[in-house]
C-alpha positions as CSV (number, residue, x, y, z in Angstrom):
1,X,156.7,167.2,200.1
2,X,158.3,169.2,197.2
3,X,160.1,166.0,196.1
4,X,156.8,164.1,196.0
5,X,155.1,166.9,194.0
6,X,158.0,167.0,191.4
7,X,157.8,163.2,191.2
8,X,154.1,163.4,190.4
9,X,154.7,166.0,187.7
10,X,157.6,164.2,185.9
11,X,156.3,160.6,186.3
12,X,152.7,161.2,185.3
13,X,153.2,160.7,181.6
14,X,155.9,158.0,181.8
15,X,155.0,154.5,180.9
16,X,158.1,153.2,182.7
17,X,157.5,154.7,186.2
18,X,155.6,151.6,187.4
19,X,158.4,149.2,186.2
20,X,161.0,151.2,188.2
21,X,158.9,151.1,191.4
22,X,159.7,148.0,193.5
23,X,156.6,148.5,195.7
24,X,154.5,145.9,194.0
25,X,154.5,142.2,193.4
26,X,154.2,140.7,189.9
27,X,151.9,137.7,189.7
28,X,152.4,135.6,186.6
29,X,149.6,134.0,184.5
30,X,150.8,130.6,185.7
31,X,150.0,131.7,189.3
32,X,146.7,133.6,188.8
33,X,145.3,131.5,185.9
34,X,143.7,134.4,183.9
35,X,144.9,134.3,180.3
36,X,143.9,137.4,178.2
37,X,141.2,135.4,176.3
38,X,139.2,135.5,179.5
39,X,139.1,139.3,179.4
40,X,136.2,140.8,177.5
41,X,137.1,141.7,173.9
42,X,136.0,145.4,174.4
43,X,138.2,146.1,177.5
44,X,141.1,144.2,175.9
45,X,140.9,146.4,172.9
46,X,140.7,149.6,174.9
47,X,143.7,148.7,177.2
48,X,145.9,147.6,174.3
49,X,145.0,150.6,172.2
50,X,146.0,152.9,175.0
51,X,149.3,151.1,175.5
52,X,150.0,151.3,171.7
53,X,149.3,155.1,172.0
54,X,152.2,155.3,174.6
55,X,150.2,155.2,177.8
56,X,150.0,152.7,180.7
57,X,146.7,150.9,180.8
58,X,145.4,148.0,182.9
59,X,142.1,146.2,183.5
60,X,141.4,146.9,187.2
61,X,139.0,146.5,190.0
62,X,136.0,144.2,190.3
63,X,136.6,142.4,187.0
64,X,140.0,141.1,188.1
65,X,138.7,140.2,191.5
66,X,135.7,138.2,190.0
67,X,137.9,136.4,187.5
68,X,140.2,135.2,190.4
69,X,137.1,134.0,192.3
70,X,135.8,132.1,189.3
71,X,132.9,134.5,188.7
72,X,131.8,136.2,185.5
73,X,132.3,140.0,185.7
74,X,129.3,142.1,184.8
75,X,131.5,145.0,183.5
76,X,135.2,145.9,183.0
77,X,137.1,149.0,184.0
78,X,140.4,150.3,182.7
79,X,142.8,152.5,184.5
80,X,145.4,154.6,182.7
81,X,147.9,157.5,183.1
82,X,146.3,159.2,180.2
83,X,144.1,162.2,181.0
84,X,140.4,162.1,180.1
85,X,141.1,164.4,177.2
86,X,143.9,162.1,176.0
87,X,141.7,159.1,176.2
88,X,139.0,160.9,174.3
89,X,141.5,161.6,171.6
90,X,142.4,157.9,171.2
91,X,138.8,156.7,170.8
92,X,136.3,158.2,168.5
93,X,133.3,156.5,170.1
94,X,133.8,157.9,173.6
95,X,132.6,160.6,176.0
96,X,133.8,162.2,179.2
97,X,131.4,162.0,182.1
98,X,131.3,162.8,185.8
99,X,131.9,165.9,188.0
100,X,133.3,164.5,191.3
101,X,135.8,162.5,189.2
102,X,135.9,162.7,185.5
103,X,135.8,159.3,183.6
104,X,135.6,158.3,180.0
105,X,133.1,155.8,178.6
106,X,134.4,154.1,175.6
107,X,132.2,152.0,173.3
108,X,134.2,149.1,172.2
109,X,133.0,145.9,170.5
110,X,129.4,146.5,171.7
111,X,130.3,147.1,175.3
112,X,130.8,150.3,177.4
113,X,134.3,150.3,179.0
114,X,134.8,152.8,181.8
115,X,138.3,154.4,181.6
116,X,139.6,156.3,184.6
117,X,142.8,158.3,185.0
118,X,145.1,157.3,187.9
119,X,144.0,159.3,191.0
120,X,146.4,161.1,193.3
121,X,146.4,162.1,197.0
122,X,144.3,165.0,198.0
123,X,146.2,166.8,200.7
124,X,149.0,164.8,202.1
125,X,151.6,166.0,199.7
126,X,150.1,169.4,198.7
127,X,150.1,172.7,200.6
128,X,146.9,172.9,202.6
129,X,145.1,175.8,201.1
130,X,141.5,176.9,201.3
131,X,140.9,175.1,198.0
132,X,142.2,171.8,199.3
133,X,140.2,172.1,202.5
134,X,137.1,172.8,200.4
135,X,137.5,169.2,199.0
136,X,136.0,167.8,202.2
137,X,133.0,168.6,204.3
138,X,132.7,168.9,208.1
139,X,132.5,165.1,208.5
140,X,135.5,164.4,206.2
141,X,133.6,163.3,203.1
142,X,135.3,164.1,199.9
143,X,133.4,166.5,197.7
144,X,135.8,166.8,194.7
145,X,138.3,164.1,193.5
146,X,139.7,165.4,190.2
147,X,143.3,165.0,191.3
148,X,145.5,162.9,189.0
149,X,148.6,161.0,190.1
150,X,150.8,158.0,189.8
151,X,149.7,154.4,189.6
152,X,150.8,153.6,193.1
153,X,148.8,156.6,194.4
154,X,145.8,155.4,192.5
155,X,146.1,152.0,194.2
156,X,146.1,153.5,197.6
157,X,143.0,155.6,196.7
158,X,140.9,152.6,196.0
159,X,138.5,151.2,198.6
160,X,139.5,147.5,199.3
161,X,142.6,145.5,198.6
162,X,140.7,143.0,196.5
163,X,139.7,145.8,194.2
164,X,143.2,147.2,193.8
165,X,144.7,144.6,191.4
166,X,146.0,145.7,188.0
167,X,145.9,143.2,185.1
168,X,148.2,143.9,182.2
169,X,146.6,142.3,179.1
170,X,149.9,142.6,177.1
171,X,151.9,140.5,179.6
172,X,149.0,138.6,181.3
173,X,150.5,139.7,184.6
174,X,148.8,141.1,187.7
175,X,150.5,143.9,189.6
176,X,149.7,143.7,193.3
177,X,150.7,146.6,195.6
178,X,148.8,145.7,198.8
179,X,148.6,141.9,199.0
180,X,145.2,142.0,197.4
181,X,145.8,138.7,195.7
182,X,146.3,136.9,199.0
183,X,143.1,138.6,200.3
184,X,141.2,137.3,197.3
185,X,142.5,133.8,197.9
186,X,141.7,133.9,201.6
187,X,138.3,135.4,200.9
188,X,139.0,138.4,203.1
189,X,137.7,141.9,202.7
190,X,140.2,144.5,203.9
191,X,140.0,148.3,203.5
192,X,143.0,150.2,202.2
193,X,144.4,152.7,204.7
194,X,143.0,153.8,208.1
195,X,139.3,152.5,208.2
196,X,137.7,155.4,210.0
197,X,139.3,158.0,207.7
198,X,138.4,156.0,204.6
199,X,134.8,155.7,205.7
200,X,134.6,159.4,206.5
201,X,135.9,160.2,203.0
202,X,133.1,158.1,201.5
203,X,130.5,156.6,203.9
204,X,129.1,154.6,201.0
205,X,132.1,152.3,201.5
206,X,130.4,150.9,204.6
207,X,127.4,149.7,202.4
208,X,129.8,148.5,199.8
209,X,131.7,146.3,202.3
210,X,128.4,144.7,203.3
211,X,127.4,144.1,199.7
212,X,130.7,142.6,198.6
213,X,130.8,140.4,201.7
214,X,127.4,139.0,200.9
215,X,127.9,138.8,197.2
216,X,131.3,137.2,197.2
217,X,130.9,135.1,200.3
218,X,133.9,136.6,202.0
219,X,134.5,137.8,205.6
220,X,135.0,141.5,206.4
221,X,138.4,141.9,208.2
222,X,138.0,142.7,211.9
223,X,139.9,146.0,211.6
224,X,137.8,146.9,208.5
225,X,134.5,146.1,210.3
226,X,135.3,147.7,213.7
227,X,134.3,151.4,213.0
228,X,131.2,150.7,210.9
229,X,128.6,150.7,213.7
230,X,129.8,154.0,215.2
231,X,130.1,155.7,211.8
232,X,126.7,154.5,210.4
233,X,125.1,158.0,211.0
234,X,127.5,159.4,208.3
235,X,125.2,157.8,205.7
236,X,122.8,160.6,206.5
237,X,125.3,163.0,204.8
238,X,125.4,161.1,201.5
239,X,123.4,162.6,198.6
240,X,120.1,160.7,198.3
241,X,120.7,159.9,194.6
242,X,124.0,158.3,195.3
243,X,122.6,156.4,198.3
244,X,119.8,155.0,196.0
245,X,122.4,153.8,193.4
246,X,124.4,152.0,196.1
247,X,121.3,150.4,197.7
248,X,120.1,149.3,194.2
249,X,123.4,147.5,193.7
250,X,123.1,145.8,197.1
251,X,119.5,144.8,196.5
252,X,120.2,143.5,193.0
253,X,123.4,141.7,194.0
254,X,121.8,138.3,194.0
255,X,122.5,138.2,197.7
256,X,120.1,140.9,199.0
257,X,118.7,138.8,201.8
258,X,122.1,138.1,203.4
259,X,123.1,141.8,202.8
260,X,120.0,143.2,204.5
261,X,120.5,140.9,207.5
262,X,124.1,142.1,207.7
263,X,123.0,145.7,207.4
264,X,120.7,145.3,210.3
265,X,123.3,143.5,212.4
266,X,125.8,146.3,211.8
267,X,123.3,149.1,212.4
268,X,123.4,150.4,208.8
269,X,119.7,150.1,208.1
270,X,118.4,153.0,210.2
271,X,117.0,155.7,207.9
272,X,117.8,153.9,204.6
273,X,114.3,152.6,204.2
274,X,111.6,154.0,206.5
275,X,110.8,151.7,209.4
276,X,112.9,148.9,207.9
277,X,114.1,148.0,211.4
278,X,110.6,147.9,212.8
279,X,109.3,146.0,209.8
280,X,111.9,143.3,210.2
281,X,110.8,142.8,213.8
282,X,107.1,142.3,213.0
283,X,106.2,138.6,212.2
284,X,104.3,139.4,209.0
285,X,106.6,142.1,207.8
286,X,109.7,140.1,208.4
287,X,108.4,137.1,206.5
288,X,107.1,139.2,203.6
289,X,110.4,141.1,203.2
290,X,112.4,137.8,203.4
291,X,110.2,136.2,200.7
292,X,110.6,139.3,198.5
293,X,114.3,139.4,198.8
294,X,114.7,135.7,198.3
295,X,112.5,135.9,195.2
296,X,114.7,138.8,193.9
297,X,117.9,136.9,194.6
298,X,116.6,133.9,192.7
299,X,115.7,136.0,189.7
300,X,119.0,137.8,189.6
301,X,120.9,134.5,189.8
302,X,118.8,133.1,187.0
303,X,119.4,136.3,184.8
304,X,115.7,137.0,184.9
305,X,114.6,140.7,184.7
306,X,114.1,142.5,188.0
307,X,112.2,145.7,188.6
308,X,113.3,148.4,191.1
309,X,109.7,149.6,191.2
310,X,108.4,146.2,192.3
311,X,111.2,145.8,194.9
312,X,110.7,149.2,196.5
313,X,106.9,148.7,196.5
314,X,107.5,145.5,198.4
315,X,110.0,147.0,200.9
316,X,107.7,149.9,201.7
317,X,104.4,148.0,201.7
318,X,104.1,147.5,205.4
319,X,104.9,151.1,206.0
320,X,102.0,151.9,203.6
321,X,99.7,149.6,205.6
322,X,100.7,151.3,208.9
323,X,100.0,154.8,207.5
324,X,96.8,153.6,205.8
325,X,95.5,152.2,209.1
326,X,96.2,155.5,210.8
327,X,94.1,157.4,208.2
328,X,91.3,154.8,208.5
329,X,91.2,155.2,212.3
330,X,90.8,159.0,211.6
331,X,87.5,158.0,209.8
332,X,88.8,158.6,206.3
333,X,87.3,156.6,203.5
334,X,89.1,153.4,202.4
335,X,90.5,154.2,199.0
336,X,91.2,157.9,199.5
337,X,93.0,156.9,202.7
338,X,95.1,154.4,200.8
339,X,96.2,156.9,198.2
340,X,97.1,159.4,200.8
341,X,99.1,156.8,202.6
342,X,101.0,156.0,199.4
343,X,101.8,159.6,198.8
344,X,103.0,160.1,202.4
345,X,105.3,157.1,202.4
346,X,106.9,157.9,199.1
347,X,107.5,161.5,200.1
348,X,109.2,160.4,203.3
349,X,111.3,157.9,201.4
350,X,112.3,160.3,198.7
351,X,113.8,162.7,201.2
352,X,116.4,160.0,202.1
353,X,116.8,157.6,199.2
354,X,115.8,159.6,196.1
355,X,113.8,156.8,194.4
356,X,113.6,158.2,190.8
357,X,110.1,159.4,189.9
358,X,110.2,157.1,186.8
359,X,109.4,154.2,189.2
360,X,106.4,156.0,190.8
361,X,103.9,154.6,188.2
362,X,104.5,150.9,188.9
363,X,104.9,151.5,192.6
364,X,101.5,153.3,192.8
365,X,99.8,150.7,190.6
366,X,101.1,147.7,192.5
367,X,99.8,149.2,195.8
368,X,96.5,150.6,194.5
369,X,95.7,147.3,192.8
370,X,96.0,145.1,195.9
371,X,92.4,145.9,197.2
372,X,91.0,145.2,193.7
373,X,92.0,141.6,194.0
374,X,89.3,141.3,196.6
375,X,86.6,142.4,194.2
376,X,85.6,139.1,192.5
377,X,82.2,140.1,191.0
378,X,80.8,141.6,187.8
379,X,83.4,142.8,185.3
380,X,86.0,144.0,187.8
381,X,88.3,140.9,187.6
382,X,88.3,141.2,183.8
383,X,89.2,144.9,183.9
384,X,92.0,144.0,186.4
385,X,93.4,141.4,184.0
386,X,93.7,144.0,181.3
387,X,95.8,146.4,183.4
388,X,99.3,146.8,182.0
389,X,100.9,146.3,185.5
390,X,98.6,143.3,186.4
391,X,101.5,140.8,186.2
392,X,103.6,142.7,188.7
393,X,100.6,143.4,191.0
394,X,99.6,139.7,190.8
395,X,103.1,138.5,191.7
396,X,103.0,141.0,194.6
397,X,99.7,139.6,195.8
398,X,100.9,136.0,195.7
399,X,103.9,137.0,197.9
400,X,101.4,138.5,200.4
401,X,99.4,135.3,200.4
402,X,102.6,133.2,200.9
403,X,103.7,135.4,203.8
404,X,100.3,134.9,205.6
405,X,99.2,138.5,205.3
406,X,96.1,137.5,203.2
407,X,94.3,134.2,202.8
408,X,95.9,131.7,200.5
409,X,92.5,131.1,199.0
410,X,92.7,134.5,197.3
411,X,95.9,133.6,195.5
412,X,94.6,130.2,194.4
413,X,91.4,131.7,193.0
414,X,93.3,134.3,190.9
415,X,95.8,131.7,189.7
416,X,92.9,129.7,188.3
417,X,91.1,132.7,187.0
418,X,94.2,134.1,185.2
419,X,95.1,130.8,183.5
420,X,91.6,129.7,182.2
421,X,89.4,130.8,179.4
422,X,86.6,133.3,179.5
423,X,83.8,130.8,179.8
424,X,85.4,129.2,182.9
425,X,86.0,132.7,184.3
426,X,82.3,133.5,184.0
427,X,81.4,130.3,185.8
428,X,83.8,131.1,188.6
429,X,82.2,134.5,189.1
430,X,78.8,133.0,189.3
431,X,80.0,130.6,192.0
432,X,81.7,133.5,193.8
433,X,78.5,135.2,195.1
434,X,77.7,132.8,197.9
435,X,81.4,132.7,199.0
436,X,81.5,136.5,199.0
437,X,78.6,136.6,201.5
438,X,80.4,134.1,203.8
439,X,83.6,136.2,203.7
440,X,81.6,139.3,204.5
441,X,80.1,137.8,207.6
442,X,83.6,136.6,208.8
443,X,85.2,140.0,208.6
444,X,82.3,142.0,210.0
445,X,83.8,141.7,213.5
446,X,87.3,142.9,212.5
447,X,88.6,146.5,212.8
448,X,88.4,148.5,209.6
449,X,92.1,148.9,209.2
450,X,93.2,145.4,210.2
451,X,92.5,143.8,206.8
452,X,92.2,145.3,203.4
453,X,89.7,142.8,202.2
454,X,86.8,145.1,202.7
455,X,88.3,147.6,200.3
456,X,86.3,146.1,197.5
457,X,83.2,147.8,198.9
458,X,84.8,151.2,198.0
459,X,86.0,150.1,194.5
460,X,84.0,150.9,191.4
């Protein structure tokens, strides 16, 4: 134990400690096929500048993995034996961030490169004091992680072997400690270390495994997958803000539909989104959610903008309908009941997933505008067109039509109304009066909460 501690102290600043360590395999550029010109110019500059300053520095993690899989990385990370303060001294345009583990964001050639210091072990090679024990909670989750160490220790602190490859831009070589290169080639996701312990340290790794499997089209190793179902309740102990960030990555991965199906299969969906398990078992809800996620996936893959507010409005919509119906059956008025239901659902959701309040505006508007699409008389449709969130609410309504929740005729009418001139719109409204009377007769026999079409009676 003392020998390991002294090794950490004296090898931390050495740029040759990795070279002397035989525990890794060097993979040449001829083998892996990633020349340095495929690395982003910003991360290349950061890594080489740190090396020139006398430190070890490598491009690491998802960027190396994606390049090996023939994918375009969204961002690049650099790992180094320089402390955050030493990194900050090398780069003028940089700042130290983070509390659980301090990082440095360096602005280089127009991109933000995240630089992390090699992490060390928490308690295996240190005397177990009260301070060390305070680094974990009762379930084993790490609370603090600002322990620096050697490169090999850093590798073993990473989550999956495919994320533990170190690319040296100076030599164009990959350093592989844990057979991560073979796992990438075999499209196999394998956790580093003992699975249950690693999931207890950070339960979010279970969500990350599902996301990476769906996004990369790779299989989760049996040993890696085995404890997930039993440990799923540990997600209840994750801070809501962090859970929201990870869920957002999953839902905007471009493979959200496959990931949600896998979440459900592995028992990870309970409590993440209210009633998601029930919604997916309801014919209308399941079709609607599937359409929404498929639409989101297509937009992400086409590099089109996506809105967290729109997505969460869609995922929670059938929960709003259920709560709204409860209030209607208690004899509450239509629109006040809807607004109360919206508030109830968001309050319940925020206690678990911490949807930032900056998304509340678009979520509320999308929901509250749905009944207004039924009001096709007077100046109401014109006022609806002028609403700043009309495009999002309109797309939302079309998905409801496509799922079978509301009549396709409603979407067709609005599609024509939106894309024509004012004279044609006026003519459409004149023709709408007889049709409105027919629709009113058809729904007179239905329960108040079953369809929201009658909401136009309450809308001014």
